[in-house]
C-alpha positions in Angstrom: 176.7 83.5 78.1 180.1 82.6 76.7 181.2 79.7 74.4 178.8 77.2 76.0 175.7 79.1 74.8 172.5 80.0 76.7 171.2 77.3 79.0 167.6 76.3 78.6 165.6 77.6 81.5 163.1 80.2 82.8 163.9 83.8 83.9 166.7 84.0 86.3 166.0 86.8 88.8 169.7 87.5 89.1 170.5 87.8 85.4 169.5 91.2 84.1 170.5 94.7 82.9 169.3 97.5 85.2 168.7 101.2 84.5 168.0 103.7 87.4 166.5 107.2 87.4 165.8 109.6 90.2 164.6 113.2 90.5 167.1 115.9 91.5 166.9 117.3 95.1 163.7 119.1 95.8 161.7 117.4 93.0 159.3 114.5 92.7 159.4 112.2 89.6 156.6 110.6 87.7 157.6 108.0 85.1 155.2 107.6 82.2 157.1 105.5 79.5 159.9 102.9 79.2 161.2 102.1 75.7 164.1 100.4 74.0 165.1 98.4 70.9 166.0 94.7 71.2 167.1 91.9 68.9 169.4 88.8 68.5 172.5 88.1 66.4 171.8 89.3 62.8 170.7 86.6 60.4 168.3 85.9 57.6 166.2 83.5 59.7 164.6 83.9 63.1 165.7 81.1 65.4 163.6 82.4 68.4 166.2 81.5 70.9 165.9 84.3 73.4 163.1 85.9 75.4 163.0 88.5 78.1 160.7 90.2 80.6 160.8 93.8 81.9 160.1 94.8 85.5 160.3 98.1 87.4 160.6 98.9 91.1 160.5 102.1 93.2 161.5 100.5 96.5 164.9 99.0 95.7 163.2 95.7 94.5 161.3 94.9 97.7 158.4 94.8 95.3 158.3 94.9 91.5 155.8 95.2 88.7 156.0 93.7 85.2 155.9 96.0 82.2 154.3 94.5 79.1 154.5 90.8 78.3 157.3 88.4 77.3 159.5 89.6 74.4 160.9 87.4 71.7 164.2 88.4 70.2 164.4 88.2 66.4 167.5 87.7 64.2 166.1 89.4 61.1 165.3 92.8 62.7 165.6 94.9 65.8 162.2 95.4 67.4 160.9 98.2 69.6 159.5 97.9 73.1 157.4 100.8 74.3 155.5 100.6 77.6 153.1 103.4 78.6 152.4 103.3 82.4 148.8 104.4 82.7 148.6 107.3 85.1 152.3 107.2 85.6 154.4 105.9 88.5 155.2 108.5 91.2 158.7 108.1 92.6 158.8 109.9 96.0 161.6 112.3 96.7 164.8 110.4 97.7 163.8 107.2 95.9 164.7 105.9 92.5 162.9 104.3 89.6 164.7 101.1 88.5 164.0 99.0 85.3 165.4 95.6 84.7 165.4 93.6 81.5 165.8 89.9 82.1 167.0 87.9 79.0 166.8 84.1 79.0 166.4 81.2 76.7 163.5 78.6 77.1 165.1 76.3 74.6 168.9 77.0 75.0 171.3 77.9 72.2 174.0 76.2 70.3 177.6 77.2 71.0 178.3 76.9 67.3 175.6 79.5 66.5 175.9 82.2 69.2 172.8 84.2 70.3 173.2 87.7 71.7 170.6 89.7 73.7 171.1 93.1 72.0 169.6 96.3 73.3 170.0 100.0 72.4 168.2 103.3 73.0 166.9 102.5 76.4 164.7 105.4 77.5 162.8 106.2 80.6 160.6 109.3 80.2 158.3 111.2 82.5 158.1 114.5 84.3 159.5 116.0 87.5 157.8 118.7 89.6 158.9 120.6 92.7 158.1 118.6 95.8 155.5 120.3 97.9 155.4 118.9 101.5 151.9 117.8 102.6 149.9 120.3 104.6 148.2 119.3 107.9 144.5 119.6 107.9 141.6 119.0 110.4 137.9 119.5 110.6 135.8 119.3 113.8 132.1 119.1 114.5 131.9 120.0 118.3 128.1 119.2 118.4 127.5 121.4 121.4 124.9 123.7 119.7 124.2 122.4 116.1 125.1 119.9 113.4 127.4 122.5 111.7 131.2 122.3 111.2 132.7 124.2 114.1 136.3 124.5 112.9 138.3 123.6 109.8 141.9 124.1 108.6 143.9 123.2 105.5 142.8 122.6 101.9 139.6 120.8 102.7 135.8 121.4 102.7 133.3 119.8 105.0 129.5 119.6 105.3 127.2 119.6 108.3 126.5 116.4 110.1 123.8 114.2 108.4 121.4 111.9 110.3 120.3 108.6 109.0 117.0 108.0 110.9 116.7 104.2 110.5 115.1 101.6 108.4 111.8 101.6 110.3 110.3 103.1 113.4 111.3 104.0 116.0 113.3 106.6 114.1 116.4 108.3 115.5 116.5 112.1 116.1 118.4 114.7 118.1 117.0 115.2 121.6 117.1 118.9 122.3 118.5 121.0 123.8 122.2 120.4 123.1 124.1 120.0 126.4 127.7 120.4 127.6 128.4 116.7 126.8 127.3 117.3 123.2 124.6 116.1 120.9 122.1 113.5 122.3 120.4 111.0 120.0 117.4 109.0 120.9 114.5 107.0 119.3 111.6 108.5 121.3 109.7 107.6 124.3 109.4 104.0 123.4 113.1 103.5 124.0 115.8 101.7 121.9 114.5 98.4 120.6 116.8 95.3 121.0 118.4 94.8 117.6 121.5 94.5 115.6 123.2 97.4 113.9 120.7 99.2 111.5 122.8 100.3 108.5 120.3 103.1 107.9 120.6 104.6 111.5 123.7 106.7 111.8 125.3 110.1 112.0 127.6 110.9 109.0 130.5 113.3 108.6 131.9 114.3 105.3 135.2 115.9 104.2 136.7 116.5 100.8 140.0 118.0 99.4 139.7 121.3 97.7 140.0 121.2 93.9 143.6 120.5 92.9 144.5 118.6 96.0 144.6 115.0 97.3 143.6 114.3 100.9 145.1 111.6 103.2 143.0 110.9 106.3 145.1 109.6 109.2 143.0 109.9 112.3 139.4 110.0 113.5 138.5 111.0 117.0 135.4 111.8 119.1 133.9 111.6 122.6 130.9 109.4 123.3 128.7 108.5 126.3 125.1 107.8 127.5 122.7 109.6 129.8 124.7 110.6 132.9 124.3 108.3 135.9 126.3 106.9 138.7 126.1 103.4 137.2 126.9 102.0 133.8 123.9 100.3 132.3 125.7 99.3 129.1 122.5 99.8 127.0 124.0 101.2 123.8 126.8 100.1 121.5 128.4 101.7 118.4 130.6 101.0 115.4 132.5 103.4 113.0 132.8 102.9 109.3 134.2 105.0 106.4 134.2 105.1 102.6 135.9 107.0 99.8 133.5 105.9 97.1 130.1 106.8 98.5 129.5 103.5 100.4 130.2 101.2 97.4 132.9 99.8 99.7 133.1 100.3 103.4 135.8 99.8 106.1 135.4 99.5 109.8 137.5 101.7 112.1 138.3 100.1 115.4 135.9 97.7 117.1 132.5 97.8 118.7 132.3 100.2 121.7 129.9 100.6 124.6 128.3 103.9 125.6 128.9 104.5 129.4 126.7 106.5 131.8 129.5 107.4 134.3 131.4 109.6 131.9 132.3 110.5 128.3 134.9 108.3 126.7 137.4 109.5 124.2 138.4 107.4 121.1 141.2 108.2 118.7 141.3 105.9 115.7 144.4 105.8 113.6 144.3 104.6 110.0 147.6 102.8 109.3 149.3 104.4 106.3 146.3 106.8 106.0 143.5 106.5 103.4 144.0 108.5 100.3 141.0 110.6 99.0 141.9 111.6 95.4 141.1 115.0 94.0 137.3 115.2 93.4 136.4 112.4 95.8 135.0 112.5 99.4 135.8 110.8 102.7 132.6 109.9 104.6 132.5 108.5 108.2 129.5 107.1 110.0 128.9 106.3 113.6 126.1 103.6 114.0 124.5 103.5 117.5 122.2 100.6 118.5 121.1 98.6 121.5 121.6 94.8 121.6 119.5 94.6 124.8 116.9 97.4 124.4 116.3 100.3 126.8 113.6 101.1 129.4 111.3 104.0 128.3 111.3 105.1 132.0 115.1 105.5 131.9 116.0 107.1 128.6 119.3 106.2 126.9 121.0 108.8 124.7 123.8 108.1 122.2 125.8 111.3 123.0 128.7 112.6 120.9 131.0 115.5 121.0 134.1 116.9 119.2 134.0 114.6 116.1 137.4 115.3 114.4 138.9 114.1 111.2 142.6 114.9 110.6 145.1 114.2 107.9 147.2 116.0 105.2 146.7 117.4 101.8 149.1 117.6 98.9 148.9 119.4 95.5 147.9 117.3 92.5 150.2 118.1 89.5 148.3 119.3 86.5 147.4 116.4 84.2 149.8 115.7 81.4 149.0 114.9 77.8 150.4 112.9 74.9 151.2 113.3 71.2 151.0 110.0 69.2 151.0 109.0 65.6 152.3 106.7 62.9 155.2 106.8 60.4 153.9 105.1 57.2 155.2 104.0 53.9 153.3 106.1 51.4 153.5 103.6 48.5 151.5 105.7 46.1 152.8 109.0 47.2 149.4 110.6 47.7 150.1 111.9 51.2 147.4 109.7 52.8 147.8 106.5 54.9 145.8 104.1 52.8 144.7 100.7 54.1 147.5 98.7 52.3 150.3 101.0 53.4 152.4 99.7 56.3 154.1 101.5 59.1 157.8 102.2 59.0 159.8 101.0 62.1 163.0 102.5 63.4 162.4 106.2 62.5 163.1 109.0 64.9 160.4 111.5 65.7 161.2 114.6 67.7 159.6 117.6 69.5 162.6 119.9 69.1 163.1 120.0 72.8 166.5 119.1 74.2 165.0 117.6 77.4 162.6 115.3 75.5 164.4 112.4 73.8 163.5 111.3 70.3 160.7 108.7 70.0 161.6 105.7 67.8 158.7 104.2 65.8 157.9 100.6 66.7 157.4 97.6 64.4 154.0 99.1 63.4 155.5 102.5 62.7 153.8 103.9 65.8 155.3 106.4 68.2 154.1 108.3 71.3 155.3 111.1 73.5 153.6 110.9 76.9 153.8 113.0 80.1 153.7 116.3 78.2 152.7 119.5 79.9 150.3 121.8 78.1 152.0 124.0 75.5 152.9 124.4 71.9 155.0 121.7 70.1 156.6 121.2 66.7 156.6 117.5 65.8 159.2 116.5 63.1 160.8 113.4 61.7 164.5 112.7 61.2 165.0 112.1 57.5 166.6 108.9 56.2 168.5 108.5 52.9 166.5 107.1 50.0 163.2 108.4 51.2 161.1 111.4 50.3 158.6 112.9 52.7 155.0 113.1 51.4 153.1 114.1 54.5 152.8 116.7 56.1 153.3 119.3 53.4 156.3 121.7 53.6 157.9 122.5 55.9 157.2 118.8 56.8 156.3 119.4 60.5 153.2 119.4 62.7 152.6 122.5 64.9 150.2 121.4 67.6 148.8 123.1 70.8 148.4 120.6 73.6 145.9 121.5 76.4 146.2 120.2 80.0 145.6 116.4 79.9 144.9 116.3 76.2 145.9 113.2 74.2 146.5 113.9 70.5 146.5 111.1 68.0 147.1 110.6 64.3 150.0 113.1 64.2 151.3 111.1 61.3 154.3 111.2 58.8 154.4 109.7 55.3 157.4 108.9 53.2 158.0 107.0 50.0 161.0 105.5 48.4 162.8 107.8 46.1 165.2 110.8 45.9 164.4 114.4 46.3 164.5 116.3 43.0 166.2 119.7 43.2 
């Protein structure tokens, strides 16, 4: 901040250092960790002048998300910041991942005792995978002869239509036979009672992505009408709802509609931005017919439906990644075990022996972690420092580990004690 020192204040959104990362052409990036070392002007006392906050964005700072909490810069030591992003942040092809570190001073600094926001070893780690364009997918229940699925395309599965009969009599059922207009629903000879929507009287349609895929549902469409006549009696109404968590939460599609007698009406409901159905979950849609005014038993009313269609896209889910984590400890008694009174050692480099994976630097507690790792075999090693002797693991001083898909290995530790190696 120059000779005048840091001015006391809160975080200035325009004072930062920024680091950007994007996938190469044809690839999609997932960022799992952000790390760096930070400190103030070296001294024997901590003056606690500077603080900072860390944010990231994947949309050129239209929106941003904070990583971790507020950092306090120390004069007596460099500290380590290591943020693990749970589940990773997916950066779409053509976009970039940006990190900003915002240093500031809540108390201000003295020009006679300069404070410096010092940073080194800024690392952004994750994984990139070839981008696979989404695949279009649709499923249709034509409802002209049965409740079965009539056509399906793409990486999805679907089940036959399910009827919810109602909370109490009269119960809803299919009025046979099926006709050209589709499937007719009624509640028997007594007619539809005047009521509000019964949440247990519905027809339900279910679609799921095949294993290893995510589904995005974009549109729902169907035809609907009442018993054919030359006049619209406006007896029946309907509403459409959907869920992706088995009706723990529901969302309405469109508004209330009226079944007409003079013809079948088509509805095409678009879900803005689509609704994502993750791998292993299910999209369920229900159409709820009811009558606000009731119907005349002598003039039956049918909630008729045809060509119920759910469309969207699927994309492949990358295989789950794993992690290897541990602690670098000061083995004070040299027994090769991390005893309760033995502290971690900060500032040591731990590597996997892979050129594309940067070294991890142990934090103030001696902890390190490699995240976003694909399944495979790894050799974990430490970078030796002068004046220390390694006590764990035994020769050759490395850990050989096999990581399965999505596995998280912990306690891959390293021990050292002060001394010199005797030849």
